[in-house]
PDB file of N, CA, C and O in Angstrom:
ATOM      1  N   MET A   1       0.429  -0.924   0.098  1.00  0.00           N
ATOM      2  CA  MET A   1       0.469   0.043  -0.214  1.00  0.00           C
ATOM      3  C   MET A   1       0.906   1.188  -0.163  1.00  0.00           C
ATOM      4  O   MET A   1       1.790   1.242   0.692  1.00  0.00           O
ATOM      5  N   PRO A   2       0.698   2.337  -0.751  1.00  0.00           N
ATOM      6  CA  PRO A   2       1.261   3.484  -0.837  1.00  0.00           C
ATOM      7  C   PRO A   2       1.694   4.029   0.184  1.00  0.00           C
ATOM      8  O   PRO A   2       1.520   3.205   1.082  1.00  0.00           O
ATOM      9  N   LYS A   3       2.223   5.054   0.654  1.00  0.00           N
ATOM     10  CA  LYS A   3       2.166   6.274   1.673  1.00  0.00           C
ATOM     11  C   LYS A   3       1.678   7.350   1.013  1.00  0.00           C
ATOM     12  O   LYS A   3       1.467   7.439  -0.196  1.00  0.00           O
ATOM     13  N   ASP A   4       1.445   8.460   2.159  1.00  0.00           N
ATOM     14  CA  ASP A   4       0.882   9.161   1.556  1.00  0.00           C
ATOM     15  C   ASP A   4       2.076  10.078   1.707  1.00  0.00           C
ATOM     16  O   ASP A   4       2.788   9.787   2.668  1.00  0.00           O
ATOM     17  N   PRO A   5       2.398  10.936   1.112  1.00  0.00           N
ATOM     18  CA  PRO A   5       3.548  12.040   1.100  1.00  0.00           C
ATOM     19  C   PRO A   5       3.404  12.427   2.435  1.00  0.00           C
ATOM     20  O   PRO A   5       2.345  12.396   3.063  1.00  0.00           O
ATOM     21  N   LYS A   6       4.887  12.925   3.010  1.00  0.00           N
ATOM     22  CA  LYS A   6       4.883  13.339   4.370  1.00  0.00           C
ATOM     23  C   LYS A   6       4.655  14.902   3.957  1.00  0.00           C
ATOM     24  O   LYS A   6       3.817  15.395   4.712  1.00  0.00           O
ATOM     25  N   HIS A   7       5.156  15.861   2.965  1.00  0.00           N
ATOM     26  CA  HIS A   7       5.529  16.986   2.210  1.00  0.00           C
ATOM     27  C   HIS A   7       4.140  17.870   1.556  1.00  0.00           C
ATOM     28  O   HIS A   7       4.288  17.785   0.337  1.00  0.00           O
ATOM     29  N   GLY A   8       3.013  18.582   1.809  1.00  0.00           N
ATOM     30  CA  GLY A   8       2.238  19.130   1.303  1.00  0.00           C
ATOM     31  C   GLY A   8       2.421  19.680  -0.381  1.00  0.00           C
ATOM     32  O   GLY A   8       3.060  20.696  -0.652  1.00  0.00           O
ATOM     33  N   LEU A   9       1.979  19.115  -1.065  1.00  0.00           N
ATOM     34  CA  LEU A   9       1.406  19.648  -2.444  1.00  0.00           C
ATOM     35  C   LEU A   9       1.941  21.055  -2.498  1.00  0.00           C
ATOM     36  O   LEU A   9       2.954  21.401  -3.104  1.00  0.00           O
ATOM     37  N   ARG A  10       1.219  21.747  -1.862  1.00  0.00           N
ATOM     38  CA  ARG A  10       1.933  23.063  -2.182  1.00  0.00           C
ATOM     39  C   ARG A  10       3.762  23.303  -2.074  1.00  0.00           C
ATOM     40  O   ARG A  10       4.608  23.788  -2.824  1.00  0.00           O
ATOM     41  N   ALA A  11       3.772  22.736  -0.857  1.00  0.00           N
ATOM     42  CA  ALA A  11       5.512  22.586  -0.778  1.00  0.00           C
ATOM     43  C   ALA A  11       6.458  22.402  -2.142  1.00  0.00           C
ATOM     44  O   ALA A  11       7.222  23.105  -2.804  1.00  0.00           O
ATOM     45  N   ARG A  12       5.975  21.108  -2.163  1.00  0.00           N
ATOM     46  CA  ARG A  12       6.401  20.231  -3.246  1.00  0.00           C
ATOM     47  C   ARG A  12       6.452  20.928  -4.672  1.00  0.00           C
ATOM     48  O   ARG A  12       7.523  21.067  -5.263  1.00  0.00           O
ATOM     49  N   THR A  13       5.084  21.416  -5.265  1.00  0.00           N
ATOM     50  CA  THR A  13       5.458  22.479  -6.186  1.00  0.00           C
ATOM     51  C   THR A  13       5.652  23.584  -6.250  1.00  0.00           C
ATOM     52  O   THR A  13       5.501  24.314  -7.230  1.00  0.00           O
ATOM     53  N   ARG A  14       6.190  23.978  -4.690  1.00  0.00           N
ATOM     54  CA  ARG A  14       6.904  25.542  -5.055  1.00  0.00           C
ATOM     55  C   ARG A  14       8.996  24.874  -5.305  1.00  0.00           C
ATOM     56  O   ARG A  14       9.852  25.602  -5.808  1.00  0.00           O
ATOM     57  N   VAL A  15       9.214  23.735  -4.902  1.00  0.00           N
ATOM     58  CA  VAL A  15      10.279  23.551  -5.611  1.00  0.00           C
ATOM     59  C   VAL A  15      10.144  23.035  -6.926  1.00  0.00           C
ATOM     60  O   VAL A  15      11.127  23.318  -7.611  1.00  0.00           O
ATOM     61  N   LEU A  16       9.579  22.608  -7.315  1.00  0.00           N
ATOM     62  CA  LEU A  16       9.409  22.502  -8.640  1.00  0.00           C
ATOM     63  C   LEU A  16       9.155  23.774  -9.481  1.00  0.00           C
ATOM     64  O   LEU A  16       9.984  23.945 -10.375  1.00  0.00           O
ATOM     65  N   ASN A  17       8.318  24.568  -9.391  1.00  0.00           N
ATOM     66  CA  ASN A  17       8.222  25.992 -10.178  1.00  0.00           C
ATOM     67  C   ASN A  17       9.724  26.917  -9.306  1.00  0.00           C
ATOM     68  O   ASN A  17       9.790  28.139  -9.435  1.00  0.00           O
ATOM     69  N   ALA A  18      10.345  26.480  -8.830  1.00  0.00           N
ATOM     70  CA  ALA A  18      11.480  27.434  -8.512  1.00  0.00           C
ATOM     71  C   ALA A  18      12.617  26.774  -9.904  1.00  0.00           C
ATOM     72  O   ALA A  18      13.418  27.368 -10.625  1.00  0.00           O
ATOM     73  N   HIS A  19      12.149  25.077  -9.813  1.00  0.00           N
ATOM     74  CA  HIS A  19      13.390  24.595 -10.682  1.00  0.00           C
ATOM     75  C   HIS A  19      13.061  25.067 -12.254  1.00  0.00           C
ATOM     76  O   HIS A  19      14.033  25.350 -12.955  1.00  0.00           O
ATOM     77  N   GLN A  20      11.656  25.164 -12.852  1.00  0.00           N
ATOM     78  CA  GLN A  20      11.520  25.278 -13.638  1.00  0.00           C
ATOM     79  C   GLN A  20      11.392  27.278 -14.070  1.00  0.00           C
ATOM     80  O   GLN A  20      10.936  27.664 -15.147  1.00  0.00           O
ATOM     81  N   GLN A  21      11.773  28.004 -13.241  1.00  0.00           N
ATOM     82  CA  GLN A  21      12.343  29.250 -13.517  1.00  0.00           C
ATOM     83  C   GLN A  21      13.492  29.647 -13.203  1.00  0.00           C
ATOM     84  O   GLN A  21      13.842  30.813 -13.022  1.00  0.00           O
ATOM     85  N   GLU A  22      14.362  28.334 -13.099  1.00  0.00           N
ATOM     86  CA  GLU A  22      16.078  28.611 -12.988  1.00  0.00           C
ATOM     87  C   GLU A  22      16.179  29.389 -11.836  1.00  0.00           C
ATOM     88  O   GLU A  22      16.940  30.356 -11.862  1.00  0.00           O
ATOM     89  N   ARG A  23      15.277  29.028 -10.415  1.00  0.00           N
ATOM     90  CA  ARG A  23      15.652  29.782  -8.937  1.00  0.00           C
ATOM     91  C   ARG A  23      16.830  28.536  -8.510  1.00  0.00           C
ATOM     92  O   ARG A  23      17.363  27.640  -9.164  1.00  0.00           O
ATOM     93  N   ASP A  24      16.939  29.036  -6.898  1.00  0.00           N
ATOM     94  CA  ASP A  24      17.691  28.474  -6.186  1.00  0.00           C
ATOM     95  C   ASP A  24      16.769  27.252  -5.735  1.00  0.00           C
ATOM     96  O   ASP A  24      16.563  27.136  -4.527  1.00  0.00           O
ATOM     97  N   TRP A  25      16.116  26.196  -6.744  1.00  0.00           N
ATOM     98  CA  TRP A  25      15.368  25.235  -6.069  1.00  0.00           C
ATOM     99  C   TRP A  25      15.797  24.027  -4.264  1.00  0.00           C
ATOM    100  O   TRP A  25      15.118  23.304  -3.534  1.00  0.00           O
ATOM    101  N   VAL A  26      16.721  24.304  -4.295  1.00  0.00           N
ATOM    102  CA  VAL A  26      17.363  24.090  -2.607  1.00  0.00           C
ATOM    103  C   VAL A  26      17.169  24.410  -1.382  1.00  0.00           C
ATOM    104  O   VAL A  26      16.980  23.890  -0.283  1.00  0.00           O
ATOM    105  N   ILE A  27      17.316  25.890  -2.111  1.00  0.00           N
ATOM    106  CA  ILE A  27      16.732  26.891  -1.035  1.00  0.00           C
ATOM    107  C   ILE A  27      15.367  26.919  -0.749  1.00  0.00           C
ATOM    108  O   ILE A  27      14.987  27.218   0.383  1.00  0.00           O
ATOM    109  N   ASP A  28      14.269  26.529  -2.008  1.00  0.00           N
ATOM    110  CA  ASP A  28      12.790  26.380  -1.317  1.00  0.00           C
ATOM    111  C   ASP A  28      12.959  25.478  -1.266  1.00  0.00           C
ATOM    112  O   ASP A  28      13.978  25.850  -1.847  1.00  0.00           O
ATOM    113  N   ALA A  29      13.066  24.261  -1.136  1.00  0.00           N
ATOM    114  CA  ALA A  29      13.042  23.099  -0.394  1.00  0.00           C
ATOM    115  C   ALA A  29      13.358  23.335   1.218  1.00  0.00           C
ATOM    116  O   ALA A  29      12.585  23.269   2.173  1.00  0.00           O
ATOM    117  N   ASP A  30      14.914  23.664   1.167  1.00  0.00           N
ATOM    118  CA  ASP A  30      14.943  23.676   3.230  1.00  0.00           C
ATOM    119  C   ASP A  30      13.686  24.951   3.762  1.00  0.00           C
ATOM    120  O   ASP A  30      12.829  24.873   4.643  1.00  0.00           O
ATOM    121  N   CYS A  31      13.975  25.915   2.951  1.00  0.00           N
ATOM    122  CA  CYS A  31      12.320  26.498   3.521  1.00  0.00           C
ATOM    123  C   CYS A  31      11.238  26.041   3.705  1.00  0.00           C
ATOM    124  O   CYS A  31      10.452  26.401   4.581  1.00  0.00           O
ATOM    125  N   ASN A  32      11.020  24.909   2.629  1.00  0.00           N
ATOM    126  CA  ASN A  32       9.704  24.315   3.339  1.00  0.00           C
ATOM    127  C   ASN A  32      10.207  22.970   3.988  1.00  0.00           C
ATOM    128  O   ASN A  32       9.302  22.226   4.367  1.00  0.00           O
ATOM    129  N   GLY A  33      11.351  22.584   4.157  1.00  0.00           N
ATOM    130  CA  GLY A  33      10.854  21.716   5.279  1.00  0.00           C
ATOM    131  C   GLY A  33      11.609  20.172   4.796  1.00  0.00           C
ATOM    132  O   GLY A  33      11.974  19.207   5.469  1.00  0.00           O
ATOM    133  N   ILE A  34      11.643  20.452   3.331  1.00  0.00           N
ATOM    134  CA  ILE A  34      12.113  19.024   2.266  1.00  0.00           C
ATOM    135  C   ILE A  34      13.510  18.692   2.090  1.00  0.00           C
ATOM    136  O   ILE A  34      14.269  19.412   1.441  1.00  0.00           O
ATOM    137  N   PRO A  35      13.836  17.701   2.610  1.00  0.00           N
ATOM    138  CA  PRO A  35      15.429  17.244   2.656  1.00  0.00           C
ATOM    139  C   PRO A  35      15.663  17.019   1.247  1.00  0.00           C
ATOM    140  O   PRO A  35      15.020  16.228   0.558  1.00  0.00           O
ATOM    141  N   THR A  36      16.684  17.806   0.823  1.00  0.00           N
ATOM    142  CA  THR A  36      17.161  18.034  -0.830  1.00  0.00           C
ATOM    143  C   THR A  36      17.395  16.530  -1.474  1.00  0.00           C
ATOM    144  O   THR A  36      17.172  16.429  -2.680  1.00  0.00           O
ATOM    145  N   THR A  37      17.901  15.159  -0.632  1.00  0.00           N
ATOM    146  CA  THR A  37      17.481  14.052  -1.025  1.00  0.00           C
ATOM    147  C   THR A  37      15.731  13.767  -1.828  1.00  0.00           C
ATOM    148  O   THR A  37      15.475  12.812  -2.561  1.00  0.00           O
ATOM    149  N   ILE A  38      14.761  14.848  -1.438  1.00  0.00           N
ATOM    150  CA  ILE A  38      13.484  14.425  -1.928  1.00  0.00           C
ATOM    151  C   ILE A  38      13.163  15.719  -2.872  1.00  0.00           C
ATOM    152  O   ILE A  38      12.592  15.608  -3.957  1.00  0.00           O
ATOM    153  N   ALA A  39      13.581  16.900  -2.347  1.00  0.00           N
ATOM    154  CA  ALA A  39      13.584  17.469  -3.457  1.00  0.00           C
ATOM    155  C   ALA A  39      14.456  17.593  -4.544  1.00  0.00           C
ATOM    156  O   ALA A  39      14.388  18.636  -5.193  1.00  0.00           O
ATOM    157  N   CYS A  40      15.584  16.390  -4.998  1.00  0.00           N
ATOM    158  CA  CYS A  40      16.160  15.883  -6.003  1.00  0.00           C
ATOM    159  C   CYS A  40      15.168  15.270  -6.364  1.00  0.00           C
ATOM    160  O   CYS A  40      14.762  15.598  -7.479  1.00  0.00           O
ATOM    161  N   ASP A  41      14.748  14.686  -5.975  1.00  0.00           N
ATOM    162  CA  ASP A  41      13.349  13.078  -6.687  1.00  0.00           C
ATOM    163  C   ASP A  41      12.547  14.393  -7.081  1.00  0.00           C
ATOM    164  O   ASP A  41      13.128  14.938  -8.020  1.00  0.00           O
ATOM    165  N   ILE A  42      11.598  14.974  -6.751  1.00  0.00           N
ATOM    166  CA  ILE A  42      10.684  15.999  -7.088  1.00  0.00           C
ATOM    167  C   ILE A  42      11.027  16.814  -8.743  1.00  0.00           C
ATOM    168  O   ILE A  42      10.254  16.952  -9.690  1.00  0.00           O
ATOM    169  N   VAL A  43      12.531  17.262  -8.599  1.00  0.00           N
ATOM    170  CA  VAL A  43      12.727  17.883  -9.786  1.00  0.00           C
ATOM    171  C   VAL A  43      13.128  16.503 -11.025  1.00  0.00           C
ATOM    172  O   VAL A  43      12.534  16.358 -12.094  1.00  0.00           O
ATOM    173  N   ARG A  44      14.267  15.619 -10.515  1.00  0.00           N
ATOM    174  CA  ARG A  44      14.153  14.317 -11.341  1.00  0.00           C
ATOM    175  C   ARG A  44      12.645  14.637 -12.278  1.00  0.00           C
ATOM    176  O   ARG A  44      12.489  15.166 -13.379  1.00  0.00           O
ATOM    177  N   ALA A  45      11.601  14.021 -11.228  1.00  0.00           N
ATOM    178  CA  ALA A  45      10.513  13.181 -11.882  1.00  0.00           C
ATOM    179  C   ALA A  45       9.507  14.375 -12.325  1.00  0.00           C
ATOM    180  O   ALA A  45       8.320  14.049 -12.333  1.00  0.00           O
ATOM    181  N   GLY A  46       9.828  15.792 -12.718  1.00  0.00           N
ATOM    182  CA  GLY A  46       9.570  16.804 -13.080  1.00  0.00           C
ATOM    183  C   GLY A  46       7.776  16.818 -12.430  1.00  0.00           C
ATOM    184  O   GLY A  46       7.081  17.225 -13.360  1.00  0.00           O
ATOM    185  N   GLN A  47       7.054  16.567 -11.413  1.00  0.00           N
ATOM    186  CA  GLN A  47       6.062  16.349 -11.056  1.00  0.00           C
ATOM    187  C   GLN A  47       6.042  16.589  -9.666  1.00  0.00           C
ATOM    188  O   GLN A  47       6.875  16.115  -8.894  1.00  0.00           O
ATOM    189  N   SER A  48       4.919  17.460  -9.273  1.00  0.00           N
ATOM    190  CA  SER A  48       4.671  17.578  -7.675  1.00  0.00           C
ATOM    191  C   SER A  48       3.967  16.529  -6.831  1.00  0.00           C
ATOM    192  O   SER A  48       4.110  16.211  -5.650  1.00  0.00           O
ATOM    193  N   GLU A  49       3.025  16.010  -7.956  1.00  0.00           N
ATOM    194  CA  GLU A  49       2.236  14.754  -7.347  1.00  0.00           C
ATOM    195  C   GLU A  49       2.951  13.290  -7.301  1.00  0.00           C
ATOM    196  O   GLU A  49       2.349  12.323  -6.834  1.00  0.00           O
TER     197      GLU A  49
END
């Protein structure tokens, strides 16, 4: 059974939007409490859901 994501959709979307806008998405991830490894997964997948 899949787990629910720990980090909200808004926070994950902020990280992805920062990456797409060529901003520092690592800082956005940190400010939203998302570990860098998870943020990398979000960016690599290209989707926040």
